[in-house]
C-alpha positions, 0 to 999 in steps of 0.5 A: 062274820070273817071281817068282824072277827079280823077287826075284833082282833086287831082292836085287842091287839092294839089295846094289849100294845097300849096296855104294855105300853103304859106299865112300868119296865120292871112290870113288863120285864117281870112277865116277859120272864114268867111268859119265856120261863113257861113257853120253853119249859112246859111240856104242854108249851105246843099246845098253847097260842103264846101270842095270843096268851101274851096278849091276854095277860098283858091286857089283864095287867094293864093297871099293875103297879107291882110284880105281886099286882100281875099274879091273876094275869099271869094265872090266864098263861096258867090255864092256857097250859092245862096244866093239872101237875102245876103249882104257881106261887107267887108272894102269898098267893098260890094257883092250880088248876082244878081237877074236879074229875080225879077229885070225885073218884077219892073214896072215903078209904082213901081220904081217911088213910091219907088223914094218918100221914105216909107210912109203909105198911108190911104184913104177910097174907097167907104165904103173900108178901103185902107191902104198902109204899106210900108218898115220899115227899123229901128233896135232901139227900140225907132224908132220900137215903133215910126214906130208901132205906126204911122201904128196902129194910120193909122189903127186906124183912117181908124177903126173909120170910119166903113169900111165894108171891108180892103185893106192892100197893100204891093206890095211896102213894100220890107222888113225891120224890121217885129216888127213894121209891125205886131204890127202895124197891130196887130188888125186885128188878133185874140189871137193865134201863127202865125210863127216860124223860122226853121234853116236848121237843122229844129230847130224852133225858134223865136214864133211869136204871137198876144195877147191882141192885141199886137204882141210878140215874144218868149213871149215878145212885141215888140213894145209899143203902146201908146192906144190900141184899141178893135181888128177885127179879123173878119173884111174881108181883101184884101192884095196885093201882087206883086214883089215889096213885099219882105223878111219882107213884104212877111213874112207879106203877109204869115201871112195874108194868114193864116188869116180866112176872107182874100184873096191876091190879085196880083201877086207872091212877090219876092221869099225872104221869109226868115229871116236873121241875121247879123254877124260880123268878126273881125272889117273887115267883115259883112254877112247879110245871110239867117239863116232861113225859115219861118214856119207857127203855126205847124212849117211847113216851108213855101214856099219862094214865097208867091202866091196870091189867086187871080193873077191879072197881069196888069199896077199897078198904085199908083199915081192913085189907083182909076184905079189900077187893083188890087185895083179894083178887091179887091175891087169888092171881098170885096163889094160882 
């Protein structure tokens, strides 16, 4: 059996080498560049047998005449990484690993609320401030500042009503840009470091912190807030999470989880609590891949799934928030 396996491996290696030899140099260089990006930068790179994966990719691409013809072959490398947070764009084609387990967790209420688009929701509930923080998909600094200020103003407006506690609802926050989120929520945090990114070598970067009521990364203020208010880091806060809490929404939840006077209610998050980065290869390919784990202020890696302190299973009700079971549980705790 061992001999048979070795013979098959040798045969496959020779076939892959033959396939690589017959490819045009431009195609070989393109595949090599793509594989080098994934191997060097992916958070999940250490789990991949790159020699075997490389052989499989070149064998699949043996008849490729153009770079576009390598799309199906390079999907093999994406499958090997198993990165459900990643996207692969090649000309008009795109690829993302399926996540059926997560899709099955999305309730009708989540789907209906998402169809309305991302929006901030704020209201008072029996002396408790309720604030829904949505997905924020912006990248230009002007837009980051605008979204950060919109969230900050919502916090300010609610604070002016002297709430005795807060509900921060992240259950519809599928991610986006963490910068406007944390800049808008900065009044809730004392000065100090809250997180880092850790690559697959354990190298820390992107130190995140709050200082003087603003959110910083590597010492640089990430959004210009028009009118700062005194912070309230002692406020009692219930943070709501669930299947719809993903990516930057999960990072926001993880940072709140480290905060004093805070409890998380609801269900486990999507399991995408890591940092992504984009890579362009030529004019044809764009990779968005997970490149780092999230770490706490001590540079200790945090789980990719954020678990609530108090699990509440039941139908969420974003259109009838007064009847939402997770909101009701949070209200009960806050009013104790």
